[in-house]
RODO-2510 file (C-alpha; in nm, 4 decimals, decimal comma):
residues 626
     n   res          X          Y          Z
     1     x     9,7437    17,0529    14,0020
     2     x     9,6790    17,4133    14,1024
     3     x     9,3392    17,5472    14,0013
     4     x     9,4523    17,9105    14,0041
     5     x     9,5052    17,8869    13,6278
     6     x     9,1492    17,7627    13,5775
     7     x     8,9250    18,0224    13,7462
     8     x     8,6082    17,9238    13,5629
     9     x     8,6630    17,5488    13,5659
    10     x     8,7207    17,5397    13,9415
    11     x     8,3664    17,6683    13,9939
    12     x     8,2210    17,3631    13,8160
    13     x     8,1698    17,0798    14,0614
    14     x     7,8903    16,9120    13,8675
    15     x     7,6919    16,9732    13,5480
    16     x     7,4296    17,1731    13,7382
    17     x     7,6966    17,4406    13,7892
    18     x     7,7744    17,4249    13,4190
    19     x     7,4109    17,4830    13,3298
    20     x     7,4118    17,8014    13,5368
    21     x     7,6770    17,9606    13,3167
    22     x     7,5833    18,2128    13,0530
    23     x     7,6272    18,0976    12,6958
    24     x     7,9047    18,3515    12,6510
    25     x     8,1119    18,1869    12,9267
    26     x     8,1034    17,8381    12,7768
    27     x     8,3792    17,9039    12,5229
    28     x     8,6107    18,0225    12,7999
    29     x     8,5194    17,7154    13,0033
    30     x     8,5989    17,4899    12,7069
    31     x     8,9397    17,6558    12,6662
    32     x     9,0206    17,5990    13,0350
    33     x     8,8923    17,2421    13,0187
    34     x     9,1123    17,1630    12,7189
    35     x     9,4166    17,3073    12,8950
    36     x     9,3347    17,1114    13,2113
    37     x     9,3052    16,7857    13,0158
    38     x     9,6417    16,8455    12,8481
    39     x     9,8268    16,9197    13,1708
    40     x     9,6508    16,6415    13,3632
    41     x     9,7331    16,3700    13,1103
    42     x    10,0905    16,4946    13,0761
    43     x    10,1369    16,4252    13,4488
    44     x     9,9680    16,0836    13,4675
    45     x     9,9745    15,9434    13,1155
    46     x     9,6542    15,8290    12,9503
    47     x     9,4427    15,8932    12,6438
    48     x     9,4981    16,2411    12,5044
    49     x     9,4093    16,2955    12,1377
    50     x     9,0570    16,1609    12,1721
    51     x     8,9856    16,3691    12,4822
    52     x     9,1105    16,6935    12,3331
    53     x     8,8720    16,6292    12,0458
    54     x     8,5577    16,6010    12,2610
    55     x     8,5880    16,9090    12,4844
    56     x     8,3201    17,1261    12,3217
    57     x     8,0911    16,8296    12,2594
    58     x     8,1094    16,7345    12,6274
    59     x     8,0387    17,0889    12,7420
    60     x     7,7435    17,1158    12,5052
    61     x     7,5901    16,7826    12,6057
    62     x     7,6044    16,8572    12,9783
    63     x     7,4790    17,2121    12,9176
    64     x     7,1742    17,1064    12,7160
    65     x     7,0775    16,7771    12,8782
    66     x     6,9743    16,7353    13,2401
    67     x     7,2438    16,4891    13,3411
    68     x     7,2462    16,2505    13,5178
    69     x     6,8654    16,2283    13,4792
    70     x     6,9264    16,2278    13,1053
    71     x     7,1678    15,9442    13,0293
    72     x     7,4950    15,9895    12,8414
    73     x     7,6593    15,6684    12,7162
    74     x     8,0118    15,7134    12,5825
    75     x     8,1263    15,4475    12,3353
    76     x     8,4643    15,2897    12,4213
    77     x     8,5071    15,5653    12,6800
    78     x     8,8659    15,6749    12,6223
    79     x     8,7314    16,0202    12,5324
    80     x     8,5592    16,0833    12,8674
    81     x     8,8208    16,2789    13,0625
    82     x     8,6364    16,6112    12,9997
    83     x     8,3192    16,4354    13,1164
    84     x     8,4923    16,3145    13,4329
    85     x     8,6325    16,6608    13,5060
    86     x     8,2897    16,8250    13,4715
    87     x     8,1155    16,5627    13,6868
    88     x     8,2946    16,6086    14,0161
    89     x     8,6225    16,4272    13,9556
    90     x     8,8446    16,7217    13,8641
    91     x     9,0433    16,7021    14,1884
    92     x     9,1004    16,3265    14,1441
    93     x     9,2399    16,3423    13,7919
    94     x     9,5936    16,3174    13,9342
    95     x     9,5012    15,9578    14,0333
    96     x     9,3870    15,8623    13,6830
    97     x     9,4521    15,4972    13,5912
    98     x     9,6539    15,4452    13,9106
    99     x     9,5931    15,1903    14,1837
   100     x     9,3040    15,3166    14,3958
   101     x     9,2471    15,6094    14,1619
   102     x     8,9818    15,6832    13,9033
   103     x     8,9459    15,4727    13,5919
   104     x     9,0430    15,5779    13,2431
   105     x     8,7001    15,4586    13,1273
   106     x     8,3424    15,5144    13,2497
   107     x     8,2539    15,3047    13,5535
   108     x     7,9085    15,2892    13,7097
   109     x     8,0566    15,2387    14,0563
   110     x     8,2667    15,5531    14,0200
   111     x     7,9979    15,8120    13,9458
   112     x     7,6240    15,8434    13,8880
   113     x     7,7181    16,0303    13,5699
   114     x     7,8864    15,7177    13,4313
   115     x     7,5607    15,5559    13,3313
   116     x     7,7185    15,2560    13,1577
   117     x     8,0606    15,0971    13,1929
   118     x     8,2456    15,0910    12,8611
   119     x     8,5912    15,0241    12,7178
   120     x     8,5161    14,7855    12,4321
   121     x     8,3893    14,9372    12,1097
   122     x     8,0413    14,9792    11,9640
   123     x     7,8229    14,9082    12,2685
   124     x     7,6810    15,2567    12,3268
   125     x     7,3770    15,2493    12,0975
   126     x     7,2576    14,9156    12,2352
   127     x     7,2957    15,0339    12,5949
   128     x     7,1364    15,3733    12,5359
   129     x     6,8438    15,2121    12,3546
   130     x     6,7929    14,9806    12,6507
   131     x     6,7901    15,2819    12,8827
   132     x     6,5488    15,4746    12,6609
   133     x     6,2994    15,1897    12,6394
   134     x     6,3318    15,1218    13,0133
   135     x     6,2429    15,4866    13,0777
   136     x     5,9399    15,4532    12,8552
   137     x     5,8263    15,1395    13,0388
   138     x     5,8538    15,3196    13,3716
   139     x     5,6785    15,6326    13,2459
   140     x     5,9893    15,8493    13,2895
   141     x     6,0379    16,1425    13,0539
   142     x     6,4116    16,1496    13,0020
   143     x     6,6568    16,1248    12,7145
   144     x     6,9263    15,8708    12,6380
   145     x     7,2256    15,9810    12,4321
   146     x     7,4868    15,7502    12,2742
   147     x     7,8126    15,9153    12,1681
   148     x     7,9955    15,6936    11,9196
   149     x     8,3013    15,7510    11,7013
   150     x     8,3247    15,6812    11,3299
   151     x     8,5710    15,3992    11,3982
   152     x     8,3303    15,2295    11,6400
   153     x     8,0488    15,2789    11,3890
   154     x     8,2173    15,0273    11,1578
   155     x     8,1394    14,7379    11,3927
   156     x     7,8406    14,5173    11,3271
   157     x     7,6999    14,5578    11,6771
   158     x     7,6416    14,9290    11,6163
   159     x     7,4276    14,8497    11,3116
   160     x     7,2393    14,5773    11,4928
   161     x     7,1462    14,8407    11,7497
   162     x     7,0531    15,0971    11,4835
   163     x     6,8290    14,8415    11,3171
   164     x     6,6490    14,7812    11,6457
   165     x     6,6382    15,1459    11,7521
   166     x     6,4891    15,2724    11,4280
   167     x     6,1581    15,0994    11,5006
   168     x     6,1558    15,1857    11,8713
   169     x     5,9291    15,4641    11,9883
   170     x     6,1586    15,6287    12,2413
   171     x     6,3719    15,9379    12,2963
   172     x     6,7102    15,8208    12,1746
   173     x     6,9828    16,0419    12,0328
   174     x     7,2878    15,8928    11,8601
   175     x     7,5753    16,1399    11,8256
   176     x     7,8295    16,0320    11,5662
   177     x     8,1637    16,1894    11,6569
   178     x     8,3335    16,1848    11,3179
   179     x     8,7058    16,2536    11,3455
   180     x     8,8173    16,0119    11,0722
   181     x     9,0234    15,8277    11,3337
   182     x     8,9711    15,5387    11,5724
   183     x     9,3084    15,4370    11,7221
   184     x     9,4679    15,3229    11,4037
   185     x     9,3323    15,4989    11,0954
   186     x     8,9904    15,3431    11,0287
   187     x     8,9392    15,1371    10,7190
   188     x     8,6720    15,0004    10,4908
   189     x     8,4024    15,1164    10,2538
   190     x     8,1780    15,2429    10,5317
   191     x     8,4552    15,4535    10,6784
   192     x     8,5277    15,6061    10,3394
   193     x     8,1592    15,6869    10,3076
   194     x     8,1460    15,8453    10,6512
   195     x     8,4800    16,0219    10,6342
   196     x     8,4509    16,1589    10,2829
   197     x     8,0788    16,2169    10,2382
   198     x     7,9697    16,2864    10,5930
   199     x     8,2560    16,5228    10,6595
   200     x     8,2064    16,7035    10,3304
   201     x     8,0718    17,0551    10,3649
   202     x     7,9600    17,0875    10,0028
   203     x     7,6103    16,9558    10,0504
   204     x     7,5429    17,1398    10,3761
   205     x     7,6682    17,4675    10,2327
   206     x     7,4807    17,4251     9,9057
   207     x     7,1572    17,3425    10,0856
   208     x     7,1811    17,6457    10,3123
   209     x     7,2637    17,8819    10,0266
   210     x     6,9886    17,7352     9,8132
   211     x     6,7265    17,7832    10,0812
   212     x     6,8351    18,1428    10,1344
   213     x     6,8392    18,2302     9,7667
   214     x     6,5204    18,0486     9,6695
   215     x     6,3081    18,1288     9,9740
   216     x     6,1367    18,4257     9,8053
   217     x     6,0363    18,1996     9,5116
   218     x     5,8296    17,9132     9,6648
   219     x     5,7911    17,7054     9,3444
   220     x     6,1670    17,6999     9,2898
   221     x     6,2299    17,6267     9,6565
   222     x     5,9942    17,3291     9,6412
   223     x     6,1695    17,2069     9,3276
   224     x     6,5041    17,2366     9,5055
   225     x     6,3700    17,0387     9,7993
   226     x     6,2575    16,7604     9,5696
   227     x     6,5978    16,7577     9,4034
   228     x     6,7582    16,7440     9,7492
   229     x     6,5528    16,4393     9,8414
   230     x     6,6623    16,2599     9,5269
   231     x     7,0260    16,3683     9,5446
   232     x     7,1098    16,3356     9,9095
   233     x     7,1444    15,9619     9,8843
   234     x     7,4334    16,0257     9,6480
   235     x     7,5806    16,3203     9,8366
   236     x     7,5230    16,2756    10,2096
   237     x     7,4601    15,9843    10,4447
   238     x     7,1155    16,1010    10,5502
   239     x     6,9496    15,8285    10,3461
   240     x     7,1570    15,5566    10,5141
   241     x     7,0488    15,6477    10,8659
   242     x     6,6985    15,7543    10,7724
   243     x     6,6458    15,4086    10,6247
   244     x     6,7113    15,2790    10,9754
   245     x     6,4302    15,5035    11,0980
   246     x     6,6362    15,7911    11,2364
   247     x     6,5961    16,1617    11,1739
   248     x     6,9405    16,2614    11,0495
   249     x     7,0873    16,6040    11,1334
   250     x     7,4272    16,7304    11,0239
   251     x     7,7103    16,7352    10,9699
   252     x     7,7977    17,0225    11,2046
   253     x     8,1246    17,1503    11,3509
   254     x     8,1857    16,9645    11,6764
   255     x     8,4126    17,2402    11,8066
   256     x     8,1639    17,5236    11,7497
   257     x     7,9500    17,5725    12,0596
   258     x     7,7355    17,8235    11,8733
   259     x     7,6323    17,5414    11,6411
   260     x     7,6320    17,2539    11,8870
   261     x     7,4157    17,4016    12,1604
   262     x     7,1250    17,5325    11,9497
   263     x     7,1221    17,2098    11,7496
   264     x     7,1128    16,9935    12,0624
   265     x     6,8420    17,2123    12,2127
   266     x     6,6291    17,1682    11,9012
   267     x     6,6890    16,7928    11,8979
   268     x     6,5901    16,7708    12,2634
   269     x     6,2392    16,8815    12,1732
   270     x     6,2010    16,6192    11,9002
   271     x     6,0410    16,2794    11,9537
   272     x     6,1697    15,9440    11,8369
   273     x     6,5203    15,8314    11,7345
   274     x     6,7508    16,1146    11,6276
   275     x     7,0957    16,0977    11,4659
   276     x     7,3346    16,3923    11,4966
   277     x     7,6576    16,3919    11,3032
   278     x     7,9346    16,6154    11,4381
   279     x     8,2800    16,6579    11,2869
   280     x     8,5715    16,6933    11,5292
   281     x     8,9481    16,6785    11,5189
   282     x     9,1545    16,4511    11,7406
   283     x     9,4113    16,6454    11,9389
   284     x     9,2187    16,9704    11,8862
   285     x     9,3958    17,2691    12,0405
   286     x     9,7346    17,0995    12,0894
   287     x     9,9284    17,1227    11,7651
   288     x    10,1549    16,8250    11,8320
   289     x     9,8564    16,5958    11,8932
   290     x     9,6722    16,7376    11,5931
   291     x     9,9727    16,6562    11,3739
   292     x    10,0199    16,3036    11,5130
   293     x     9,7035    16,1814    11,6872
   294     x     9,8246    15,8207    11,6872
   295     x    10,1407    15,9004    11,8838
   296     x     9,9355    16,1046    12,1290
   297     x     9,6533    15,8520    12,1555
   298     x     9,7846    15,7072    12,4829
   299     x    10,1117    15,8733    12,5818
   300     x    10,2913    15,8320    12,9114
   301     x    10,4045    16,1308    13,1145
   302     x    10,5525    16,4140    12,9085
   303     x    10,6235    16,7868    12,9050
   304     x    10,3481    16,9602    12,7018
   305     x    10,5857    17,2413    12,6058
   306     x    10,8245    16,9890    12,4499
   307     x    10,6016    16,7007    12,3480
   308     x    10,6911    16,3336    12,3306
   309     x    11,0616    16,2548    12,3310
   310     x    11,2605    15,9359    12,2933
   311     x    11,3881    15,7894    12,6211
   312     x    11,7567    15,8424    12,7014
   313     x    11,8136    15,4674    12,7136
   314     x    11,6382    15,2388    12,4650
   315     x    11,3607    15,0418    12,6342
   316     x    11,3664    14,6633    12,6423
   317     x    11,2112    14,4894    12,3474
   318     x    10,8441    14,4187    12,4067
   319     x    10,6568    14,0989    12,3292
   320     x    10,4558    14,2991    12,0748
   321     x    10,7774    14,3934    11,8957
   322     x    10,8947    14,0327    11,9063
   323     x    10,5723    13,9302    11,7370
   324     x    10,6011    14,2053    11,4753
   325     x    10,9541    14,1019    11,3816
   326     x    10,8599    13,7337    11,3733
   327     x    10,5643    13,8107    11,1470
   328     x    10,7854    13,9929    10,8970
   329     x    11,0520    13,7227    10,9040
   330     x    10,8026    13,4400    10,8605
   331     x    10,6243    13,6277    10,5814
   332     x    10,9541    13,6663    10,3978
   333     x    11,0021    13,2891    10,4181
   334     x    10,6447    13,1769    10,3446
   335     x    10,4387    13,3515    10,0764
   336     x    10,1216    13,1931    10,2133
   337     x    10,1280    13,4024    10,5321
   338     x     9,8839    13,6900    10,5734
   339     x     9,8421    13,9173    10,8748
   340     x     9,4990    14,0191    11,0006
   341     x     9,4108    14,2762    11,2663
   342     x     9,0795    14,4208    11,3862
   343     x     9,1885    14,7884    11,3834
   344     x     9,4939    14,7473    11,6089
   345     x     9,7857    14,7939    11,3701
   346     x    10,0040    14,9886    11,6144
   347     x     9,8950    14,8096    11,9305
   348     x     9,9594    14,4667    11,7783
   349     x    10,2973    14,5580    11,6301
   350     x    10,2031    14,5340    11,2616
   351     x    10,3243    14,8713    11,1292
   352     x    10,6408    14,7281    10,9726
   353     x    10,4523    14,4295    10,8311
   354     x    10,2074    14,6614    10,6544
   355     x    10,4964    14,8584    10,5035
   356     x    10,6833    14,5521    10,3828
   357     x    10,3890    14,3331    10,2812
   358     x    10,0966    14,5674    10,2049
   359     x     9,9238    14,3126     9,9813
   360     x     9,9262    14,0568    10,2631
   361     x     9,8086    14,2924    10,5386
   362     x     9,4393    14,3088    10,6254
   363     x     9,2946    14,5572    10,8728
   364     x     8,9259    14,4658    10,8889
   365     x     8,8210    14,7510    11,1188
   366     x     8,6700    14,7165    11,4644
   367     x     8,5100    14,3866    11,3752
   368     x     8,6529    14,1003    11,5780
   369     x     8,3855    13,8507    11,4765
   370     x     8,4491    13,9229    11,1100
   371     x     8,8276    13,9050    11,1607
   372     x     8,8054    13,5471    11,2905
   373     x     8,5697    13,4173    11,0215
   374     x     8,7580    13,6098    10,7513
   375     x     9,0724    13,4246    10,8609
   376     x     8,8811    13,0965    10,8495
   377     x     8,7746    13,1631    10,4927
   378     x     9,1324    13,2305    10,3891
   379     x     9,2537    12,9162    10,5654
   380     x     9,0023    12,7127    10,3655
   381     x     9,1876    12,8189    10,0509
   382     x     9,5364    12,7232    10,1647
   383     x     9,6404    13,0650    10,2928
   384     x     9,8117    13,0787    10,6357
   385     x     9,6387    13,3520    10,8404
   386     x     9,7900    13,5020    11,1535
   387     x     9,5318    13,6983    11,3501
   388     x     9,6918    13,9556    11,5794
   389     x     9,4321    14,0368    11,8427
   390     x     9,4257    14,1356    12,2078
   391     x     9,3189    13,8584    12,4420
   392     x     9,0288    14,0678    12,5708
   393     x     8,9053    14,1376    12,2173
   394     x     8,9104    13,7739    12,1065
   395     x     8,6324    13,7272    12,3616
   396     x     8,4127    13,9216    12,1173
   397     x     8,4704    13,6631    11,8453
   398     x     8,4243    13,3531    12,0581
   399     x     8,1407    13,1947    11,8626
   400     x     8,3413    13,2375    11,5430
   401     x     8,6476    13,0875    11,7101
   402     x     8,4489    12,7753    11,7972
   403     x     8,2150    12,7412    11,5027
   404     x     8,4121    12,8795    11,2092
   405     x     8,7721    12,7944    11,2997
   406     x     8,7946    12,5092    11,5511
   407     x     8,4984    12,3030    11,4362
   408     x     8,6478    12,2971    11,0866
   409     x     8,9986    12,2456    11,2303
   410     x     9,1489    12,5265    11,0249
   411     x     9,5163    12,6249    11,0669
   412     x     9,4786    12,9795    11,1969
   413     x     9,7361    13,1267    11,4355
   414     x     9,6015    13,3653    11,7001
   415     x     9,8666    13,5965    11,8441
   416     x     9,7052    13,7009    12,1731
   417     x     9,8626    14,0232    12,2926
   418     x     9,7850    14,1733    12,6360
   419     x     9,7434    13,8335    12,8028
   420     x     9,7222    13,8602    13,1792
   421     x     9,6984    14,1894    13,3661
   422     x     9,7428    14,5045    13,1598
   423     x     9,7902    14,7708    13,4251
   424     x     9,6373    15,1130    13,3712
   425     x     9,3580    15,0003    13,1365
   426     x     9,2135    14,7767    13,4070
   427     x     8,9592    14,4970    13,4079
   428     x     8,8051    14,5703    13,0686
   429     x     9,1344    14,5101    12,8902
   430     x     9,2847    14,2364    13,1076
   431     x     9,3524    13,9083    12,9286
   432     x     9,2485    13,6932    13,2221
   433     x     9,0245    13,4369    13,0531
   434     x     9,1962    13,3163    12,7359
   435     x     9,3436    12,9941    12,8782
   436     x     9,0049    12,8653    13,0027
   437     x     8,8094    12,9698    12,6960
   438     x     9,0646    12,8349    12,4464
   439     x     9,1596    12,5082    12,6121
   440     x     8,7979    12,3875    12,6366
   441     x     8,7592    12,4009    12,2565
   442     x     8,8381    12,0822    12,0599
   443     x     9,1199    12,1102    11,8036
   444     x     9,2581    12,4260    11,9699
   445     x     9,6019    12,4515    12,1301
   446     x     9,7491    12,7213    12,3566
   447     x    10,1153    12,8162    12,4007
   448     x    10,2413    13,0251    12,6926
   449     x    10,5944    13,1593    12,6310
   450     x    10,8003    13,2428    12,9371
   451     x    11,0106    13,5137    12,7734
   452     x    11,0823    13,6963    12,4489
   453     x    11,2958    13,4175    12,3025
   454     x    11,0315    13,1550    12,3653
   455     x    10,7650    13,3851    12,2228
   456     x    10,9344    13,3857    11,8841
   457     x    11,0002    13,0112    11,8931
   458     x    10,6476    12,9234    12,0018
   459     x    10,4984    13,1445    11,7315
   460     x    10,6990    12,9361    11,4839
   461     x    10,5731    12,6188    11,6504
   462     x    10,2146    12,7410    11,6244
   463     x    10,2604    12,8316    11,2580
   464     x    10,3862    12,4795    11,1776
   465     x    10,0668    12,3147    11,3002
   466     x     9,7797    12,2106    11,0790
   467     x     9,5139    12,3148    11,3294
   468     x     9,4283    12,6365    11,5189
   469     x     9,6789    12,7503    11,7803
   470     x     9,6817    13,0515    12,0110
   471     x    10,0012    13,2011    12,1533
   472     x     9,9429    13,4268    12,4546
   473     x    10,1923    13,6893    12,5669
   474     x    10,1708    13,9914    12,7959
   475     x    10,1829    14,3632    12,7371
   476     x    10,5264    14,5202    12,7582
   477     x    10,8581    14,3447    12,8040
   478     x    10,9526    14,0309    12,9909
   479     x    11,2711    13,8919    13,1374
   480     x    11,4739    14,0425    12,8537
   481     x    11,5904    13,7162    12,6956
   482     x    11,6863    13,8163    12,3421
   483     x    11,5139    13,6150    12,0666
   484     x    11,7255    13,3999    11,8383
   485     x    11,7624    13,5189    11,4820
   486     x    11,6186    13,2144    11,3086
   487     x    11,2663    13,0770    11,2845
   488     x    11,3360    12,7494    11,4629
   489     x    11,0376    12,6215    11,6587
   490     x    11,0251    12,4702    12,0034
   491     x    10,8776    12,1184    12,0200
   492     x    10,4999    12,1130    12,0027
   493     x    10,3304    12,0331    12,3324
   494     x    10,6538    11,9881    12,5254
   495     x    10,7789    12,1605    12,8391
   496     x    11,1121    12,1558    13,0204
   497     x    11,2549    12,1388    13,3716
   498     x    11,4328    12,4653    13,4465
   499     x    11,5437    12,3907    13,8014
   500     x    11,5831    12,0584    13,9835
   501     x    11,5417    12,0273    14,3569
   502     x    11,8860    11,9961    14,5173
   503     x    11,8076    11,8758    14,8712
   504     x    11,8575    11,5234    14,9999
   505     x    11,6621    11,5502    15,3263
   506     x    11,4210    11,2565    15,3159
   507     x    11,1814    11,4311    15,5575
   508     x    11,1518    11,7539    15,3565
   509     x    10,8561    11,7860    15,1221
   510     x    10,9552    11,7657    14,7609
   511     x    10,7897    12,0609    14,5858
   512     x    10,7524    12,1172    14,2126
   513     x    10,6285    12,4481    14,0680
   514     x    10,4688    12,4135    13,7248
   515     x    10,4747    12,7533    13,5566
   516     x    10,2790    12,8635    13,2506
   517     x    10,4145    13,1797    13,0877
   518     x    10,6183    13,4713    13,2182
   519     x    10,5663    13,3894    13,5861
   520     x    10,8447    13,1358    13,5361
   521     x    11,0996    13,3941    13,6489
   522     x    10,9420    13,4840    13,9865
   523     x    10,8890    13,1077    14,0311
   524     x    11,2613    13,0476    13,9842
   525     x    11,3369    13,3167    14,2402
   526     x    11,0904    13,1733    14,4920
   527     x    11,2245    12,8220    14,4338
   528     x    11,5713    12,9090    14,5599
   529     x    11,4621    12,9488    14,9223
   530     x    11,2134    12,6610    14,8952
   531     x    11,4545    12,4327    14,7114
   532     x    11,1758    12,3488    14,4702
   533     x    11,1832    12,2041    14,1233
   534     x    11,0598    12,4485    13,8593
   535     x    10,8962    12,3283    13,5381
   536     x    10,8442    12,5546    13,2393
   537     x    10,5291    12,3925    13,0990
   538     x    10,5079    12,6170    12,7874
   539     x    10,1792    12,4667    12,6670
   540     x     9,8451    12,4956    12,8475
   541     x     9,7025    12,2652    12,5830
   542     x     9,8178    12,0042    12,5131
   543     x     9,9618    11,9380    12,8585
   544     x    10,2963    11,7594    12,8416
   545     x    10,1712    11,4460    13,0173
   546     x    10,5024    11,2605    12,9942
   547     x    10,6786    11,5430    13,1742
   548     x    10,3907    11,5855    13,4188
   549     x    10,3937    11,2162    13,5138
   550     x    10,7680    11,2217    13,5696
   551     x    10,7522    11,5317    13,7909
   552     x    10,4461    11,4114    13,9841
   553     x    10,6036    11,0745    14,0607
   554     x    10,9210    11,2376    14,1958
   555     x    10,7568    11,5077    14,4114
   556     x    10,5190    11,5180    14,7039
   557     x    10,3262    11,8339    14,6157
   558     x    10,2672    12,0349    14,3001
   559     x    10,2088    12,4069    14,2542
   560     x    10,0660    12,5485    13,9305
   561     x    10,1293    12,9095    13,8385
   562     x     9,9642    13,1219    13,5698
   563     x     9,8773    13,4866    13,4979
   564     x     9,5196    13,4022    13,4198
   565     x     9,2056    13,3105    13,6051
   566     x     9,2354    12,9995    13,8201
   567     x     8,8863    12,8741    13,7301
   568     x     8,9279    12,6452    13,4319
   569     x     9,2834    12,7568    13,3718
   570     x     9,6146    12,5789    13,3227
   571     x     9,6185    12,4571    13,6816
   572     x     9,2847    12,2913    13,6212
   573     x     9,4326    12,1260    13,3133
   574     x     9,7078    11,9800    13,5325
   575     x     9,4649    11,8386    13,7903
   576     x     9,2493    11,6911    13,5142
   577     x     9,5529    11,5221    13,3600
   578     x     9,6667    11,3859    13,6976
   579     x     9,3211    11,2443    13,7644
   580     x     9,3159    11,0815    13,4225
   581     x     9,6532    10,9217    13,4965
   582     x     9,5362    10,8053    13,8387
   583     x     9,8030    11,0073    14,0198
   584     x     9,6976    11,1597    14,3510
   585     x     9,9032    11,4605    14,4589
   586     x     9,8141    11,7766    14,6511
   587     x     9,7992    12,0609    14,3986
   588     x     9,8085    12,4320    14,4891
   589     x     9,6753    12,6440    14,2042
   590     x     9,8058    13,0010    14,1959
   591     x     9,6697    13,2560    13,9508
   592     x     9,4149    13,5332    13,9244
   593     x     9,1212    13,5066    14,1669
   594     x     8,7534    13,5059    14,0778
   595     x     8,7221    13,8855    14,0835
   596     x     8,7702    14,1649    13,8322
   597     x     9,1065    14,3287    13,8991
   598     x     9,1052    14,7034    13,8469
   599     x     9,3683    14,9374    13,7068
   600     x     9,7107    15,0016    13,8561
   601     x    10,0805    14,9402    13,8083
   602     x    10,1158    14,5839    13,6710
   603     x    10,3949    14,4825    13,9092
   604     x    10,1970    14,6121    14,2060
   605     x     9,8835    14,4324    14,0901
   606     x    10,0717    14,1033    14,0581
   607     x    10,2178    14,1555    14,4030
   608     x     9,8714    14,2177    14,5494
   609     x     9,7568    13,8878    14,3977
   610     x    10,0550    13,7054    14,5435
   611     x    10,2060    13,6394    14,2023
   612     x    10,5495    13,7864    14,2616
   613     x    10,8370    13,5835    14,4111
   614     x    10,7595    13,6682    14,7773
   615     x    10,3898    13,5993    14,7256
   616     x    10,4530    13,2658    14,5581
   617     x    10,6905    13,1602    14,8345
   618     x    10,4473    13,2702    15,1067
   619     x    10,1512    13,0857    14,9511
   620     x    10,3526    12,7616    14,9264
   621     x    10,4834    12,7905    15,2815
   622     x    10,1348    12,8531    15,4199
   623     x     9,9764    12,5665    15,2286
   624     x    10,2443    12,3047    15,2849
   625     x    10,3968    12,4279    15,6132
   626     x    10,7423    12,4484    15,4612
***
């Protein structure tokens, strides 16, 4: 991107340059920064609405605080593009979320200004408190600042951190970025309190006018102050956060640098935990994003002068859409079904379900632990809960999955979206660990559909069971096998042979590839040149032992294939079952290695891990000298 259109921004190579600017130049810088973010994201894709909403806040924070000596911790982190641009990564923004390029989230390895790696919600206050107390222990006089959105503030972890921070004697500032939006519209009593009361200007305006009018009459001013102390618990959220031990300031306009900078400068001189509430607007400065912040939350490439447009040819149906249609169809057939999501209505494909079955739709906010136990409570009463949750986010409710669902053997269906590699969002969002962490839990089962048709049928199979079952499926589309119209289920715990070895050469090694999930199709392609048998296992737990025994007895070597971590995964389940049956066969386990895989094009990432057809073929040939 040419910098000729950004004369002021191109002079900022780090926040020290920013701090040299006169106050009068900061508004012009913010305007250029907003324009740069818009054009940059339009060329690469990425998070847009949230970043447009934090431009002035980012400028103000880096102007007032001595970063990186003072620590900024951005919650979730999908609003940090302005931060990245101002901290030396402007010229690398064209590589955003691409293989070898910069991350869409803060990463400690990427920059000294990314003080804490984030991408999951509600971690910022805990991390910033840890940094603040560590500074105190080391005798370092620096500040720690957590920037958290109102959606992330609904999670229990944020309040656990507030409870701890309020009694800590350290320089901690929590900035609540209140835009009345997370990704989906936030929900719950707390959000209503924050969005309606905290964003209300009535109290702030009345207080300021009152002080001005009554200042010449001290007795009346003191009376007004006493009334304020009694009333603010009913009018503003100050009491809530002050009860945690914070000094509450706000709300103030998060797009007004003339308010932000003096306020932050005053706060910087205060001691102890401080809480600043700023009100911002997602998509600020770009009318299309302001009007539809959800659509512009994470767009692909687009023309800013035109906005988002529908593709010329309809895209293939995604697994998420398959799930959404199945959920509506099953709900129409069974009145017991309810759908639960932890704040991912759009991402999990539940928009249509909410419209058609509003009384059976539950968005519990960014609260994965609560979502799981809430589902367990419903299951206790004969309701049939389906929890739509990303694989990476179920990790946050793991204790509840074990203790509240599995231990009580409750029939909860977990629809695990984003299983496997997710591409541009990288390691924080990859669903690499669900097979190992689900299959080791008693009473739990795990289905791995190979395509869209199987996804629908295995969801039905999971729903029929009287115990907890997870169905994992990837982001985006698969092989394009259209789902059947009905709700017929595939057999529980049973796989199938999709290709039989054709050769008759007695000296050739008889190879069988056992595939779990969507890698079935590259396995079938690789099998043609290897003349291998291909088994669609479908279930990581229970393993189809009858089918496994038959295949093992008729083949010399076995290859397991999964888009998940090898350690403890489906391949391990196969070797455990073979050992239990007393069958000794060489087994090559192919899957994700014991490393965190960063962002990039999903197909390229799979190829780099040897999980495309050429990679599968090469690994088998090398191991078994085919």
